C-alpha positions in Angstrom: -9.5 21.7 -23.0 -11.7 20.9 -20.0 -9.9 21.0 -16.7 -11.6 19.7 -13.5 -10.1 21.0 -10.3 -10.6 19.4 -6.9 -9.3 21.1 -3.8 -9.1 19.9 -0.2 -8.2 22.0 2.8 -8.3 21.3 6.6 -11.6 23.1 6.8 -13.3 22.1 3.6 -12.8 18.8 1.8 -13.4 17.9 -1.9 -14.3 21.3 -3.4 -15.0 20.5 -7.1 -14.8 23.2 -9.8 -13.3 23.9 -13.2 -10.4 26.0 -14.4 -10.2 27.8 -17.7 -7.3 26.9 -19.9 -5.6 29.0 -22.5 -2.4 29.4 -24.4 1.1 29.6 -23.0 1.3 31.3 -19.6 3.9 33.8 -18.5 6.1 33.0 -15.5 5.5 29.3 -15.8 6.5 27.5 -12.6 5.5 24.0 -13.5 5.3 22.2 -16.8 5.6 18.7 -18.3 9.2 17.8 -19.2 8.3 15.3 -21.9 9.7 12.4 -19.9 7.7 9.2 -19.3 8.3 6.9 -16.3 6.7 3.9 -14.7 3.2 2.5 -15.4 0.9 2.5 -12.5 -0.7 -0.7 -11.2 -3.1 0.9 -8.7 -4.0 2.0 -5.2 -5.6 0.2 -2.2 -5.6 -0.6 1.5 -5.1 -3.5 3.9 -7.9 -5.7 5.2 -7.6 -6.3 8.9 -10.0 -7.8 11.4 -10.5 -4.6 13.4 -11.7 -2.9 10.2 -14.5 -5.5 9.8 -15.3 -5.3 13.5 -15.7 -1.5 13.1 -17.9 -1.9 10.0 -20.3 -4.1 11.9 -21.0 -1.3 14.3 -22.5 0.7 11.5 -26.1 0.7 10.3 -26.4 -1.4 7.0 -26.9 1.6 4.8 -23.7 3.2 6.2 -21.8 0.0 5.6 -22.7 0.2 1.9 -21.8 3.9 1.7 -18.4 3.3 3.2 -17.6 0.4 0.8 -18.7 2.6 -2.1 -16.5 5.4 -0.9 -13.5 3.1 -0.8 -14.1 0.9 -3.8 -16.8 2.5 -6.0 -16.4 4.4 -9.2 -17.2 7.7 -7.4 -15.0 6.9 -4.5 -11.3 5.8 -4.3 -11.7 2.9 -6.8 -9.2 0.8 -4.8 -8.2 -2.2 -6.9 -4.9 -3.4 -5.5 -5.1 -4.4 -1.8 -3.2 -6.2 0.9 -4.1 -9.2 3.1 -2.4 -10.6 6.2 -1.6 -14.3 6.4 -2.8 -15.0 9.9 -2.9 -12.2 12.5 -1.6 -8.8 11.8 -1.1 -6.2 14.5 -4.7 -5.1 13.8 -6.2 -8.5 14.4 -8.6 -9.0 17.2 -6.2 -11.6 18.8 -3.2 -13.7 17.8 -3.8 -16.7 15.5 -2.1 -18.4 12.6 -3.5 -20.8 9.9 -1.9 -23.9 11.3 -1.0 -24.1 15.0 -0.7 -27.9 15.1 2.8 -28.5 16.3 4.9 -30.4 13.8 2.3 -30.4 11.0 4.9 -30.4 8.2 2.4 -31.6 5.7 -0.1 -28.8 6.5 -2.9 -31.3 7.1 -4.5 -29.0 9.6 -4.1 -25.8 7.6 -7.4 -23.9 7.7 -8.8 -20.4 6.9 -11.8 -21.0 9.2 -10.8 -18.1 11.4 -10.6 -15.8 8.3 -14.2 -16.8 7.4 -15.2 -14.9 10.6 -13.8 -11.4 9.8 -11.3 -11.1 6.9 -13.1 -12.9 4.2 -16.5 -11.2 4.9 -14.6 -7.8 4.7 -13.0 -8.8 1.4 -16.3 -10.0 0.0 -17.9 -6.6 0.8 -15.2 -5.0 -1.3 -15.5 -7.5 -4.2 -19.3 -6.9 -4.3 -18.5 -3.2 -5.2 -15.4 -3.7 -7.3 -14.9 -7.0 -9.0 -11.4 -8.0 -10.0 -9.5 -6.5 -7.1 -6.0 -7.9 -6.9 -4.5 -8.8 -3.6 -1.0 -9.4 -2.2 -0.4 -11.2 1.1 2.3 -11.5 3.7 2.6 -13.1 7.2 3.4 -11.0 10.3 4.4 -14.2 12.0 4.6 -17.9 10.9 2.9 -20.5 13.0 4.5 -20.4 16.4 5.9 -23.9 16.3 8.0 -22.8 13.3 9.8 -20.2 15.4 12.8 -20.4 17.8 10.4 -19.5 20.6 6.8 -20.5 20.4 5.3 -17.0 20.6 3.7 -14.9 17.9 5.7 -11.8 18.8 9.5 -11.4 18.7 11.7 -14.3 17.6 12.9 -15.8 14.3 12.4 -18.8 12.1 13.7 -22.2 13.0 16.3 -22.4 10.2 15.7 -26.1 9.5 15.0 -27.6 6.0 11.9 -29.4 7.2 10.4 -26.2 8.7 11.3 -24.1 5.6 9.7 -26.6 3.2 6.6 -26.7 5.4 6.5 -22.9 5.3 6.6 -22.8 1.5 3.7 -25.2 1.6 1.9 -22.9 4.1 2.1 -20.0 1.5 0.8 -22.3 -1.2 -2.1 -23.4 0.9 -3.1 -19.8 1.6 -3.0 -18.8 -2.0 -5.1 -21.7 -3.1 -7.6 -21.3 -0.2 -8.3 -17.7 -1.1 -8.4 -18.3 -4.8 -10.9 -21.0 -4.3 -13.0 -18.4 -2.5 -12.9 -16.0 -5.3 -10.1 -13.8 -3.9 -7.4 -13.1 -6.5 -4.1 -13.3 -4.6 -1.5 -12.5 -7.2 1.5 -11.9 -5.0 3.0 -13.3 -1.7 5.6 -11.3 0.2 7.9 -13.3 2.4 7.6 -11.4 5.7 6.0 -8.2 6.9 8.8 -5.9 8.2 11.6 -8.4 8.6 13.7 -5.9 10.6 11.0 -5.4 13.3 11.2 -7.4 16.6 7.8 -6.3 18.0 5.4 -7.0 20.8 2.7 -7.7 18.1 3.0 -10.6 15.6 6.5 -10.3 14.0 9.5 -12.4 12.9 13.0 -11.1 12.2 14.7 -12.2 9.0 18.1 -11.3 7.6 18.7 -10.6 4.0 20.6 -13.8 3.7 17.7 -15.8 5.0 15.2 -14.2 2.7 17.5 -14.9 -0.2 17.9 -18.6 0.7 14.2 -19.0 1.4 13.3 -17.5 -2.0 16.0 -19.4 -3.9 15.8 -22.8 -2.3 12.3 -23.1 -0.9 9.3 -21.0 -1.9 10.5 -20.1 -5.4 11.1 -23.7 -6.5 8.0 -24.9 -4.6 5.7 -22.4 -6.4 7.3 -23.3 -9.7 7.0 -27.0 -9.3 3.4 -26.9 -8.0 2.3 -24.3 -10.5 1.0 -21.8 -7.9 -0.6 -18.9 -9.6 1.0 -16.2 -7.5 4.3 -14.3 -7.7 6.9 -14.3 -5.0 8.0 -10.8 -3.9 10.8 -9.5 -1.7 8.7 -7.7 0.9 7.7 -6.0 2.9 11.0 -4.3 3.6 10.9 -1.7 6.4 14.6 -0.7 6.7 16.9 0.9 7.1 15.9 1.3 10.7 17.5 3.5 13.4 18.2 0.4 15.5 21.9 -0.1 15.7 21.5 -3.7 14.6 20.5 -2.5 11.1 22.7 0.5 10.8 24.4 -0.7 7.7 21.6 -2.7 6.0 19.9 -0.3 3.6 19.8 -1.5 0.1 22.6 -4.0 0.1 21.4 -6.2 3.0 18.1 -7.0 1.4 17.3 -6.0 -2.2 20.8 -6.1 -3.6 21.5 -9.3 -1.7 18.5 -11.1 -3.2 18.5 -9.6 -6.7 22.2 -10.0 -7.3 21.8 -13.8 -6.7 20.8 -15.3 -10.1 18.7 -18.1 -8.5 16.8 -15.9 -6.0 16.4 -13.2 -8.7 14.8 -15.7 -11.0 11.9 -16.1 -8.5 11.7 -12.6 -7.2 9.1 -10.7 -9.2 9.3 -7.3 -7.3 10.3 -5.5 -4.2 7.9 -3.9 -1.7 9.0 -1.2 0.7 7.3 0.6 3.6 8.3 2.9 6.5 12.1 3.4 6.5 12.4 1.2 3.5 11.6 4.3 1.4 15.2 5.3 1.8 16.3 2.3 -0.3 14.0 3.0 -3.2 16.3 5.1 -5.3 19.2 2.6 -5.0 17.0 -0.3 -5.9 15.6 1.3 -9.0 18.9 2.5 -10.2 20.5 -0.9 -9.9 17.5 -2.9 -11.1 15.2 -0.7 -13.2 13.4 -3.7 -14.7 12.2 -4.8 -11.2 8.8 -3.4 -10.2 8.5 -1.7 -6.8 5.5 -1.0 -4.7 4.8 0.9 -1.5 3.1 -1.8 0.7 2.0 0.1 3.9 1.2 3.8 4.5 2.8 5.1 7.7 0.1 5.0 10.4 0.2 8.1 12.5 -0.9 8.3 16.1 -4.7 8.2 15.9 -5.1 12.0 15.9 -6.1 11.9 12.2 -5.0 15.6 11.8 -4.4 17.7 8.8 -0.6 18.0 9.4 -0.3 14.2 9.1 -2.5 14.1 6.0 0.0 16.5 4.3 2.8 14.1 5.4 0.9 11.3 3.7 0.9 13.3 0.5 4.7 13.8 0.9 5.0 10.0 1.2 3.0 9.5 -2.0 5.0 12.0 -3.9 8.3 10.5 -2.6 7.3 6.9 -3.5 6.0 7.6 -7.0 8.9 9.9 -7.8 11.1 7.0 -6.9 9.3 4.6 -9.3 6.8 2.6 -7.3 3.8 1.3 -9.3 1.3 1.0 -6.5 0.6 2.8 -3.2 -1.3 1.0 -0.4 -2.9 2.5 2.7 -2.8 0.7 6.0 -6.1 0.6 8.0 -8.9 1.8 5.9 -11.5 1.7 8.7 -11.2 1.7 12.5 -13.2 2.8 15.5 -12.5 6.4 16.6 -9.9 5.4 19.1 -7.8 3.7 16.5 -6.3 1.4 19.2 -5.0 -2.0 18.2 -5.3 -5.2 20.4 -1.6 -4.5 21.3 -2.3 -0.9 22.5 -1.2 1.2 19.6 -3.2 4.2 18.4 -3.2 4.7 14.6 -4.8 6.8 11.9 -7.3 5.5 9.4 -9.1 6.8 6.3 -12.6 6.4 8.0 -13.4 6.2 11.7 -16.6 4.8 13.3 -18.3 6.2 16.3 -18.4 3.3 18.9 -21.9 4.2 20.1 -23.8 5.6 17.1 -21.9 3.6 14.4 -21.7 6.8 12.3 -18.7 7.0 10.0 -16.4 10.0 9.7 -14.3 10.6 6.6 -10.9 11.7 7.7 -8.3 13.9 6.0 -6.3 10.9 4.8 -9.4 9.5 3.0 -9.5 12.6 0.8 -5.7 12.7 0.5 -5.8 9.1 -1.0 -8.9 9.9 -3.1 -7.1 12.9 -4.7 -4.9 10.3 -6.6 -6.8 7.0 -6.4 -10.0 8.4 -7.8 -8.4 9.8 -11.0 -5.1 7.9 -11.7 -6.2 4.7 -13.5 -4.4 1.4 -13.7 -2.2 1.6 -16.7 -1.5 5.3 -16.2 2.1 6.5 -17.0 3.9 8.9 -14.7 5.0 12.0 -16.5 8.1 14.1 -15.8 7.7 17.6 -14.5 10.0 20.6 -14.3 9.9 23.9 -12.4 9.7 25.0 -8.8 6.5 23.1 -8.0 8.0 19.8 -9.1 8.8 18.4 -5.6 5.2 19.0 -4.5 3.6 17.5 -7.6 2.9 14.4 -9.5 1.5 14.0 -13.1 0.1 11.0 -14.9 -1.3 10.2 -18.3 -4.2 7.8 -18.2 -4.9 5.1 -20.8 -7.7 7.4 -22.1 -5.1 10.2 -22.6 -6.4 12.4 -19.9 -3.7 14.0 -17.7 -3.9 14.1 -13.9 -1.9 16.7 -12.1 -1.8 16.4 -8.3 0.0 18.9 -6.1 0.0 20.3 -2.6 0.4 23.9 -1.5 2.1 23.3 1.9 2.4 27.0 2.8 0.3 29.0 5.1 -0.7 31.5 2.4 -2.2 31.2 -1.2 0.4 30.5 -3.9 0.2 31.0 -7.7 0.4 27.9 -10.0 1.3 28.7 -13.6 1.2 25.3 -15.4 2.0 24.5 -19.0 1.3 21.3 -20.9 1.9 21.0 -24.7 1.4 24.7 -25.4 -1.8 24.9 -23.3 -1.6 26.5 -19.9 -3.6 27.5 -16.8 -3.0 29.9 -14.0 -4.6 29.1 -10.6 -4.3 30.6 -7.1 -3.9 27.6 -4.8 -5.5 27.9 -1.4 -3.2 28.0 1.6 -2.3 24.5 3.0 -4.3 22.7 0.3 -4.2 19.5 -1.7 -5.2 19.9 -5.4 -6.0 17.6 -8.3 -6.4 18.8 -11.9 -7.9 16.5 -14.6 -7.2 17.6 -18.1 -9.2 15.9 -20.9 -8.9 16.5 -24.6 -5.3 17.8 -24.4 -4.0 18.5 -27.8 
């Protein structure tokens, strides 16, 4: 059996080699358990205006290299990505897609602003990988739909005419993007409904999300044959804020999915940030409902190795708790990583503001360790042994097996892995990320 081994450390990224395999190994500390779990949909990132602005600072050949690195067959192969509906916190400035006060019929809805940055960014990706699927969510509705006419803070005006118009707003977005060749297959009701932020945001309760899905957007999409699914997302709690101290699973996922009308229209649940703490309960109660991780935690702009290892911990946690997709946040930013609202964040690739030269950061390689090798349609495999909580295994549609694991320790550690009577023994480098690809097993 051929085993490819890729290793990344803080000092040296993407070391490619091979490992000899043999019979059963002694002192096995990791092996396949025979269990089979969820089927993987894919990996991706979010398209934001500041990413396209950073790309435009690069020479043309570097722009192509970067897009190949993210979407090409030799890169991360991203095929399931996220879009904001209007401004995100990484937009160049605040905007929505219909700021005409009282436009309940959405006569003035327009994606003209998106034609400047978001859609060119998306088209770059589609030129490399055709068939990318997208999900979309608003950070804020149009300001006239809110209790206070501002993009940040506040809540929806809970009035039937406003909520009907908002369901139409979602439809208009899906159709506008699909007409432009962008395959939006999911809409998520609200980005981080528990966050009352200085950047675009809108607070929703679980009761409100249930009612909006059951009485407005669900029936509207069904009646008008909108070719996109409605998801409960992107849930970011429980938070530490006292207002949400008791929300967890029951306030949102259980609230919506236990209602037969809302559940009829809710095709999945998306979690990010502290929402990861409700994953297990959601899957236990509703194992038939697909889950995704919708936004990688963003760091502080330092792009250091310590945080990259934390990103691996996040991926391991989410997949072990049954998500079918994992989505990075900002794929590309200028070196500072500063948003229009003054927040420094990490990215997979940074761009030097003067030279336009890209730098591939640790988190680029951390994502590539899984996204490059785990194909859509792969099935997560069960593991057993002391390395289990630092590892993930998948069987691809072509029957190849991908084993990814980190050695988080400051010294080399021995891996003795067994799969179907065939084993390998490898000394893992200190503080390293590793992927093994096994072809021809059995």
